[in-house]
C-alpha positions in Angstrom: -57.6 52.9 -64.4 -54.9 51.5 -62.3 -57.5 50.1 -60.0 -59.1 48.1 -62.9 -55.8 46.6 -63.9 -55.1 45.5 -60.3 -58.5 44.0 -60.0 -58.1 42.2 -63.4 -54.7 40.9 -62.3 -56.1 39.6 -59.0 -58.9 37.9 -60.8 -56.6 36.2 -63.3 -56.3 32.7 -61.9 -53.3 31.8 -63.9 -51.1 34.4 -62.3 -52.2 33.5 -58.8 -51.6 29.7 -59.4 -48.1 30.5 -60.8 -47.3 32.5 -57.7 -48.6 29.8 -55.3 -46.8 27.0 -57.1 -43.6 29.0 -57.0 -44.0 29.6 -53.2 -44.8 25.9 -52.7 -41.8 24.8 -54.7 -39.4 27.2 -52.9 -40.8 26.0 -49.5 -40.2 22.4 -50.5 -36.6 23.1 -51.7 -35.9 24.9 -48.4 -37.4 22.1 -46.3 -35.4 19.4 -48.2 -32.2 21.5 -47.9 -32.6 21.7 -44.1 -33.1 17.9 -44.0 -29.9 17.4 -46.0 -28.1 19.9 -43.8 -29.1 18.1 -40.6 -28.3 14.7 -42.1 -24.8 15.9 -43.2 -24.2 17.4 -39.8 -25.2 14.1 -38.1 -23.0 12.0 -40.4 -20.0 14.3 -40.0 -20.3 14.2 -36.2 -20.6 10.4 -36.3 -17.5 10.2 -38.5 -15.6 12.6 -36.2 -16.5 10.4 -33.2 -15.4 7.2 -35.0 -12.2 8.8 -36.1 -11.5 10.1 -32.6 -12.0 6.6 -31.1 -9.8 5.0 -33.7 -7.0 7.5 -33.1 -7.3 7.1 -29.3 -7.1 3.3 -29.8 -4.0 3.6 -31.9 -2.4 5.9 -29.4 -3.1 3.5 -26.6 -1.7 0.7 -28.6 1.5 2.7 -29.2 1.8 3.4 -25.4 1.8 -0.3 -24.6 5.2 -1.9 -23.7 5.8 -5.3 -22.3 9.2 -6.4 -21.2 10.1 -10.0 -20.9 11.9 -10.3 -17.6 12.5 -14.0 -17.5 11.4 -17.1 -19.4 12.0 -20.5 -17.8 11.3 -24.0 -19.2 10.9 -26.8 -16.7 11.6 -29.9 -18.6 10.5 -32.3 -15.8 6.8 -31.3 -16.2 6.9 -29.5 -19.6 5.9 -26.1 -18.2 7.0 -22.8 -19.7 6.9 -19.8 -17.3 7.0 -16.3 -18.8 7.6 -13.3 -16.5 6.5 -9.9 -17.8 6.6 -6.3 -16.8 4.4 -3.5 -18.1 7.0 -0.8 -18.9 4.7 1.3 -21.0 2.7 4.4 -20.2 -0.8 2.9 -20.2 -2.7 0.8 -17.7 -4.8 -2.3 -18.3 -2.5 -4.2 -20.6 -3.9 -7.7 -21.0 -2.3 -10.8 -22.5 -4.7 -12.4 -25.0 -2.6 -14.8 -27.0 0.8 -16.4 -26.8 2.5 -18.2 -29.7 5.5 -20.5 -29.2 7.6 -21.3 -32.3 11.0 -22.5 -33.2 13.7 -19.9 -33.9 13.2 -20.5 -37.6 9.5 -19.5 -37.3 7.8 -22.9 -37.3 4.7 -22.7 -35.0 4.7 -25.1 -32.1 1.6 -24.1 -30.2 -0.9 -21.2 -29.6 -2.4 -20.4 -26.2 -5.5 -18.2 -25.8 -6.6 -19.0 -22.2 -3.9 -17.2 -20.3 -4.1 -16.5 -16.6 -1.8 -13.8 -15.1 -0.2 -14.3 -11.6 1.6 -12.1 -9.2 5.2 -13.1 -8.4 3.9 -14.5 -5.0 1.7 -17.0 -6.9 -1.6 -15.3 -6.4 -3.8 -14.7 -9.4 -4.0 -11.1 -10.7 -7.7 -10.2 -10.0 -8.3 -7.9 -13.0 -6.1 -10.0 -15.4 -4.1 -7.0 -16.6 -0.8 -5.4 -15.9 -0.9 -1.7 -15.0 2.1 0.7 -15.3 5.2 -0.9 -13.8 3.2 -4.0 -12.6 4.9 -7.3 -12.9 3.4 -10.7 -13.4 3.8 -14.1 -15.1 1.8 -16.7 -16.8 2.4 -20.5 -17.3 2.1 -22.4 -20.5 2.0 -26.2 -20.2 2.0 -29.4 -22.3 5.2 -28.9 -24.3 6.4 -32.3 -25.6 8.1 -30.7 -28.6 10.7 -28.5 -26.7 14.3 -29.7 -26.7 16.5 -28.5 -23.9 19.3 -26.3 -25.1 17.4 -25.2 -28.3 16.4 -21.7 -29.1 12.7 -20.8 -29.4 10.6 -17.7 -29.8 7.6 -16.6 -27.8 5.2 -14.0 -29.1 2.6 -12.3 -26.9 -0.4 -10.4 -28.3 -2.2 -7.9 -26.0 -5.8 -7.0 -25.9 -5.2 -3.9 -27.9 -3.4 -5.9 -30.6 0.2 -5.0 -29.8 2.8 -7.7 -30.4 5.9 -8.4 -28.3 8.3 -11.3 -28.9 11.4 -12.7 -27.2 13.7 -15.6 -27.9 14.6 -18.0 -25.2 16.5 -21.2 -24.8 14.7 -24.2 -23.3 
């Protein structure tokens, strides 16, 4: 008797198709869940990498320190010489932009093509200042500077740090 019920159950196509459809559905759900799991793992590792790079960049920016050693304006040929020293704790500090303005903040000129020199006059080959390295750059064509007047120079580094110093022409 039990044998007949088992045979009848196996021959019932509706019961078998329900089992097969459930197995297929469960398999599809498992496959999709693995795809979502791998995608989420990939995205989280990518976000972690981006966050790590951003934090490292911010830390490097905080470690940058430039000290203005001397600023000299030569009124005969309208040249401003700016002497700097990297007193921070990170190498490869570049000078990307220099702004010269009046002491009240009115912009006089912006310089983006800056060449660094050693104190002996030779050009710094890698165009950056390492820890405790000194150098200078020259800004020319100042018709607007008045001797004896106070001005402000602002230097922006390659990492985005800003350093400023007042000087008297």
